[in-house]
C-alpha positions as CSV (number, residue, x, y, z in Angstrom):
1,M,85.7,18.8,39.4
2,R,81.9,18.5,39.1
3,K,81.6,19.4,42.8
4,L,83.7,22.6,42.3
5,L,81.6,23.6,39.3
6,F,78.4,23.0,41.3
7,I,79.7,25.2,44.2
8,A,80.9,27.9,41.8
9,T,77.4,28.0,40.1
10,I,75.7,28.3,43.5
11,L,78.1,31.2,44.6
12,M,77.6,33.0,41.3
13,S,73.8,32.7,41.7
14,F,74.0,34.0,45.2
15,F,76.1,37.1,44.3
16,S,73.9,37.8,41.3
17,T,70.8,37.9,43.5
18,A,72.6,40.1,46.1
19,Q,73.5,42.6,43.4
20,L,69.8,42.9,42.4
21,T,68.9,44.1,45.9
22,T,71.9,46.3,46.7
23,D,71.4,50.0,47.6
24,A,73.3,51.0,44.5
25,D,70.2,50.2,42.5
26,F,68.5,53.4,44.0
27,K,67.8,56.0,41.3
28,R,66.5,59.4,42.3
29,Q,63.7,60.8,40.1
30,V,64.1,64.4,38.9
31,Y,61.1,66.7,39.2
32,D,60.3,70.1,37.7
33,N,58.9,72.0,40.6
34,E,59.3,72.2,44.4
35,M,57.5,74.3,47.1
36,T,58.3,74.3,50.8
37,G,57.3,76.3,53.9
38,G,58.6,76.3,57.4
39,I,59.5,78.0,60.7
40,M,62.7,80.0,61.1
41,L,64.6,80.6,64.4
42,H,67.5,83.0,64.3
43,T,69.8,84.8,66.8
44,R,67.7,88.0,66.6
45,G,64.2,86.5,66.6
46,F,62.0,84.1,64.6
47,G,59.8,84.0,61.6
48,M,58.4,82.0,58.6
49,N,59.7,81.0,55.2
50,L,58.0,80.1,51.9
51,R,60.1,79.0,48.9
52,R,59.1,78.1,45.3
53,M,61.9,76.5,43.2
54,R,62.2,75.1,39.7
55,F,64.7,72.4,38.7
56,K,67.2,73.3,36.0
57,D,68.7,69.8,36.2
58,G,69.1,67.1,38.8
59,Y,71.4,69.2,40.9
60,N,70.4,72.8,40.5
61,K,67.2,74.7,41.5
62,W,66.5,78.4,41.0
63,G,63.5,80.3,42.5
64,W,62.0,82.7,44.9
65,E,61.4,82.9,48.6
66,V,59.6,85.0,51.1
67,D,60.7,85.5,54.7
68,V,58.6,87.2,57.4
69,V,60.7,87.7,60.5
70,S,61.1,89.8,63.7
71,I,64.5,91.3,64.4
72,R,65.5,92.1,68.0
73,H,68.1,94.5,69.3
74,P,70.9,92.6,71.2
75,K,70.3,94.9,74.2
76,E,66.6,94.0,74.6
77,V,65.8,92.7,78.1
78,K,62.2,92.0,79.1
79,L,61.2,93.4,82.5
80,Q,58.1,93.6,84.7
81,S,56.8,96.4,86.8
82,Q,57.9,96.2,90.5
83,L,54.6,97.8,91.6
84,Y,52.3,95.4,89.6
85,F,54.6,92.4,89.4
86,N,51.8,89.8,89.8
87,S,49.5,91.3,87.1
88,S,51.6,93.4,84.8
89,R,52.7,92.6,81.2
90,S,56.4,92.4,80.4
91,F,58.1,95.2,78.5
92,V,61.5,96.2,77.2
93,Y,62.7,99.4,78.8
94,G,64.2,101.8,76.3
95,K,62.7,100.1,73.2
96,L,61.3,102.7,70.8
97,N,60.2,100.5,67.9
98,G,59.8,96.8,67.0
99,L,61.5,95.8,63.7
100,Y,59.8,93.3,61.4
101,S,61.1,92.4,58.0
102,I,59.5,91.0,54.8
103,R,62.3,89.6,52.6
104,L,61.7,88.9,48.9
105,G,64.6,86.9,47.5
106,Y,65.8,85.0,44.5
107,G,68.6,82.4,44.4
108,R,69.9,78.9,43.9
109,D,69.8,75.6,45.7
110,K,72.7,73.4,44.6
111,V,73.0,69.7,45.6
112,L,76.5,69.0,46.9
113,V,75.9,65.5,48.3
114,D,73.1,63.4,46.7
115,K,71.1,60.7,48.3
116,T,72.6,57.2,47.7
117,D,69.4,55.4,48.9
118,K,66.0,56.2,50.4
119,G,67.3,56.3,53.9
120,S,70.2,58.7,53.3
121,I,70.5,62.5,53.5
122,S,71.2,64.9,50.7
123,I,73.1,68.2,51.4
124,S,72.5,71.4,49.4
125,W,74.1,74.8,49.4
126,I,71.5,77.7,49.5
127,T,72.2,81.2,48.3
128,M,69.4,83.9,48.3
129,G,69.2,87.6,48.2
130,G,67.0,90.6,47.4
131,P,65.0,93.5,49.0
132,S,64.2,93.5,52.7
133,F,61.2,95.6,53.7
134,G,61.7,96.7,57.3
135,F,58.6,97.8,59.2
136,L,59.2,99.9,62.3
137,K,56.2,99.5,64.7
138,P,56.3,102.0,67.5
139,V,56.1,100.7,71.1
140,F,53.0,101.6,73.1
141,L,53.0,101.2,76.9
142,E,50.3,101.1,79.6
143,V,51.4,103.7,82.0
144,A,50.1,103.9,85.6
145,D,48.4,107.0,87.0
146,E,50.1,109.2,89.5
147,D,48.4,107.2,92.2
148,P,50.2,103.7,92.1
149,L,47.1,102.2,93.9
150,A,44.6,103.4,91.3
151,S,42.3,100.9,89.6
152,P,43.4,99.3,86.3
153,D,40.8,101.4,84.5
154,S,42.8,104.6,85.3
155,R,45.9,103.4,83.3
156,R,46.8,105.3,80.1
157,T,48.1,103.8,76.8
158,E,50.8,106.0,75.4
159,R,53.6,105.8,72.9
160,Y,56.9,105.2,74.7
161,D,58.9,108.4,75.2
162,P,62.1,108.0,77.1
163,E,62.0,111.7,78.1
164,I,58.7,111.3,79.8
165,H,58.2,107.7,81.0
166,D,60.1,106.6,83.9
167,Y,60.6,102.9,84.6
168,I,58.5,103.1,87.8
169,D,55.5,104.5,85.9
170,I,55.3,101.6,83.4
171,Y,52.6,99.0,84.0
172,G,53.5,97.0,80.9
173,Q,53.5,96.9,77.1
174,A,50.2,97.5,75.3
175,P,48.7,94.8,73.1
176,F,50.7,94.2,69.9
177,F,48.4,95.9,67.4
178,T,48.1,99.1,69.4
179,G,49.6,101.9,67.2
180,I,50.3,99.6,64.2
181,E,48.9,102.3,61.9
182,K,51.8,104.6,62.9
183,S,54.4,102.1,61.5
184,S,57.0,103.3,59.1
185,L,58.9,101.6,56.3
186,R,62.7,101.2,55.9
187,L,63.8,99.7,52.6
188,G,66.9,97.5,52.7
189,L,68.7,94.5,51.2
190,Y,69.4,91.0,52.5
191,F,71.7,88.1,51.7
192,K,71.3,84.6,52.9
193,T,73.6,81.6,52.6
194,G,73.4,78.2,54.3
195,F,73.3,74.4,54.0
196,S,70.1,72.3,53.7
197,F,69.8,68.7,54.8
198,D,67.0,66.7,53.3
199,F,66.1,63.6,55.3
200,N,62.7,62.7,53.9
201,L,62.3,59.0,53.0
202,S,60.1,59.8,50.0
203,D,61.7,61.3,46.9
204,K,58.5,63.2,46.2
205,K,58.4,65.0,49.5
206,V,60.8,67.4,51.2
207,S,61.7,67.6,54.9
208,T,64.8,69.7,55.5
209,I,66.8,71.3,58.3
210,E,68.6,74.4,57.0
211,V,71.3,76.3,58.8
212,G,73.3,79.3,57.8
213,G,73.7,83.1,58.1
214,I,71.7,86.2,57.1
215,A,72.7,89.8,56.7
216,D,70.0,92.6,56.6
217,Y,71.1,96.1,55.7
218,F,68.9,99.2,56.0
219,P,70.7,102.3,54.7
220,S,69.7,105.9,55.5
221,Y,68.1,107.7,52.7
222,G,65.3,110.0,51.6
223,L,62.8,110.9,54.4
224,Y,64.5,108.7,56.9
225,K,67.6,110.6,57.8
226,E,68.5,108.4,60.8
227,E,72.0,107.0,60.4
228,K,70.8,103.8,62.1
229,V,67.5,101.9,62.5
230,P,65.9,103.4,65.7
231,I,64.9,100.3,67.7
232,M,66.3,101.4,71.1
233,Y,66.8,104.7,72.8
234,E,70.5,105.4,72.4
235,T,72.5,106.0,75.5
236,G,76.2,105.7,76.3
237,T,76.0,101.9,76.4
238,V,73.2,101.3,73.8
239,E,73.4,102.1,70.1
240,N,71.4,101.2,67.0
241,Y,72.7,99.7,63.8
242,N,72.1,99.6,60.0
243,L,73.5,96.1,59.5
244,W,72.0,93.1,61.3
245,L,73.8,89.8,61.2
246,Q,72.0,86.6,62.2
247,F,72.6,82.8,62.3
248,Y,69.5,80.9,61.5
249,I,68.0,77.4,61.5
250,T,64.8,76.6,59.4
251,F,62.6,73.6,59.5
252,N,61.0,73.3,56.0
253,F,58.4,70.8,54.7
254,G,56.9,70.5,51.2
255,G,56.7,68.5,48.0
256,K,57.8,68.1,44.4
257,W,55.9,67.7,41.2
258,N,56.1,67.7,37.4
């Protein structure tokens, strides 16, 4: 009997020690504030994201975000001049304007699956929405002179006009900031929803991969009577849109504090 009691005591001691070091003892600290920033890749381009959130409780955050993104038309195809193939810049034939959007959104981050220990992953549901400021930057091209063998100094920089510029005359796209002062603004709305996966080992830091979908809508109104956003020159096979749907992935990094 004494031997059985001794063994039982040893076993109880062992299990008690094991319970003190189990993963179930992990407790997540709740902070008041969070700020993250990152790079976004989506099916219509790329951009950057900045987000400032405040914790309402351990599972809900509300706050603001800013996205700065480019939005490409699905028919955009980069080409190079056949006459100046070795030295020309690429360009998109038929592209009238580049579309760049600044989104200002407000929304919620809700924790669906919490971390059970410092090596696990939390999963959150993100919903954001607000105004989308679409800037249409006109496309400027470097156009060759009538003599295809003329020196580079004889090339002209002109705003692309599909009625004037033939594919064979285009040397390449002008530098990005050429003609930026002629940009126009299209006001719209956006809505974003997705899932965020936080894998940072530190509870005070944030490292997330976020995936989801975004809708940008730019209606026709006021001075801008176009029914659709004029990115491409419309033909029988190419048309423009008011609504832009994108799938996205964002890599965000940041921190929390009280």
